[in-house]
N, C-alpha and C positions, 0 to 999 in steps of 0.2 A: 416630425416635419409636416407630415400629411395633415394632421389635425390642426397644426398652426396655420398652414395655408388655407385650409377649409374655413377656419374661423375668420381669417382676413377676407376671404372671398365673400362669405356671408355678410360681413360688416360692410364691404363695398357695395354689395347689392342693396342693403338696407339704406345706405346713404343715397344711392342713385334713385331708389323708389321714392324716398322722402323728398328729394330735390325735384323730381318730376311732379309729384303731387303738389308741391308748393307753387310750381309754375303754372299748373293747370287752373285756369279761372273757371268759376262756376258759370254755367250757361243757363240763361233764362229767356223766355219768349213772352213778349207783350203783343197782344193782338190789336188790330185796328180795322176799321171798315173803309178807310180812305186811301186812295191811290195818289198819282202824280198831282202836284209836285212834292207832296209830303212823304210818300213812300214810293219806291220804284222797284222794278224787277232787279236792277243792279245794286239795290240797297244803298243808294247814294242820295236819297231824297232828304229833305230838311229834317223830318222827324226821325228817319233812319239814323242819320248822323248824330243828332242831338241825343237821342236815347243811348246809342252805342257809346258815345263819349262820356256822358254822365255816369253810366254804370261802370265803365272801365276805370273811372277814378276811385271807385270803391272796390275794385278787384273783381268785378263781375262782367262776364261776356253776355251782352244783351242784344237781342235781335227782334225787330218788329215783323210780325207775320200778318198778312192781310186776308180778310174774309169778304166775300161779296155781300154776305148777309151780316149787317152790322149788329143785329140782335144776337146772332150766334157768337160773334166776337165777345160780347159782354157775358153771355151765358157760359162760354168756355172759361173765361177768366174767373168768373164767380165760382165755378165748380172745381177749379184747380186743374182742368185739362191744360190750360195755358197759365202762365205765371202772373199775368196782369193785363192791363189794357192801356193804350196810349191815345192821346188826343180826345179826351172826354170832358164833358162839362162837370162843374162842381155839383155835388149832391146825389150822384147816381148810387153812392154807397147806402143811401136810405132804402133803395129797392134791392140792390145787389149787396147783401149784408156781409158777404165774405171778402169784399174789396176794401182796401185801405188807401186813402188818397196820399199821393206824394205832394206835400204842401208847398210846392213852388211851381208856378204855372209854366207850362210849356210855351204858350203863346196866346194871343188874342185872335179869335176867329172873327173876321169882319164879314158881314152879310151886305152885299152890294147890289145896286141896280146897274145893269149894263145896257148900252144902246149903241146904235150906229150913227144916229143923228146928233150932231153937235149942238143943235138948237133945242134939244129936249132938256127940260129942267126937272130933276128929281132931287128933292132935298129931304123928304120925309115920306111916311106911308101915305099921307093924304094926297100928296102931289102925284101919286101913281094913278089916281082915278081917271085921268083923261087919256090914259094910254092902254093899248092892248098888251097885257103882260103874260108871262109864263114862268112857272117854277116846277120843280120836281115834286111829284106826289109823295106825301109823307114827310116833307120838311116842315115840321110843326111851326117853326118861327115865322115862315111865310104864310102858312095856312091861317094861323091865328090873326095875322095883321092884314090879310086881304079877303077875309070871309065875306065882306060886303062889297067887294070890288065888282063893278058891272061887267068887266070883260077880262076874265082870267082863264088861261088854258093850263091844265095839268098834264105833265108828261112823265114818262118812266125814266128817261136817261138825260144826262146833260147834253149829249150829242143832238138829241131831238130839239132841245132849246136853241142851240147855236145854229142848227140847220134852219129853223124857223126864222131866226133873226137874220141870217144871211140872205134868205129868200124874201125878206120884208113882209112875212106873214104876221109878225108881231112887232111891237115897238120896243119892249123892254124885257130883259131877262133878270130874274132874281136868283142870285147864286152867291157862293162863298168867294171871297176876293181872289185868292191865289189859284184855286182850281179853275176859276173863270179865266184868269189871265193866261194860265198854262194852255187851256183848250183853245182859246182864241189864237194864241201864237202858233199852235200846232196846225190850225186851219188856215193860217195866214189872214186872219180876220182882224181888222183894225177896229177895236171897240173903245167906247168911252166908258170909264168906270166913274159913276157919280159919287161925289163926296159931299158931306161925310157919309160913312156907312149908315145904312138903315138900322143896324143893330151890331153890337160887338159883344162877344162872349169869351170869358176866360176858359182856357182848355188845360187839362191836367193829365198826369199819369196816375194809374191805380195799380196796386199790387194785391195779389191774393194774400189772405191772412197768413199763409205759411211763410211769406216773405216780409211780414210787417216790420221786422227789425231793420230792413233796408230803406224804409220810407224816408226817415229823417236824413240818413247819410246821403242818399241820392238827391234829395232836395237841396242839401248843402252843396253838393257837387255841382248841381245845375245853377245855383246862385253864383258859385265861383266862376263858372263858365261865362256868365253874363258880365262879371266884373273884369275878367282877364282878357276879354276880346274874342274868346273862342266862339261864343254864341253868335256874335255879330259877323264873324268870318264865315261861318256856315250859312247864316242868313244871306249874306251877300253873294255867295256862290250858288245858292239854290232858289231863293225867292226874289231877291232884289233885281236879278237879271231879267225878270219877267215884266218889270214896269215899263 
């Protein structure tokens, strides 16, 4: 009897451990260098939620972690310290050769001119020349397109830009659309975002080579989210409310 009960007990334990293992989702971490409103401390930003939902559909628990140093984010993803990177432009895998693109874009990043004066007209890079402008040092897209501008101020942080705008020290801020609207809202500053965007860039997720088998499945899951309304719902809850 003792041997019979022992065998049954061992069998039950085996079934329990197998069941627990089946329920436990694989955990991976994708790095980013961007905060609110894309990633937040509470993990409820736009990219936080999009990444988590897309990976959950293929049975993977995914979380976005944020580095202040954007270069470190890519370096850690490339070396395998992290499992991948989120919200990156197409083509970085040419330099970071251990990264594989997820071939369904996360979103378009729009680069916008902001001002306080409704009478200011900004329609393209050329139209900026008559204004005092500012952008963050190191943002290559702005640097390349304003290198001949007669009156440009470089700053270290977005807060410096918005402080200068609110104090009327400059006329126009150059920044990304949603981060700009989020910061203006936090400051209670009513800004005008000039349309159309000065530039727009597709943004993607990348996975370290050790997870390359997940690239197509998660791309398919992300595409399904766009079709079934999940993507739009998350967008409306996190970004659209900033308009």
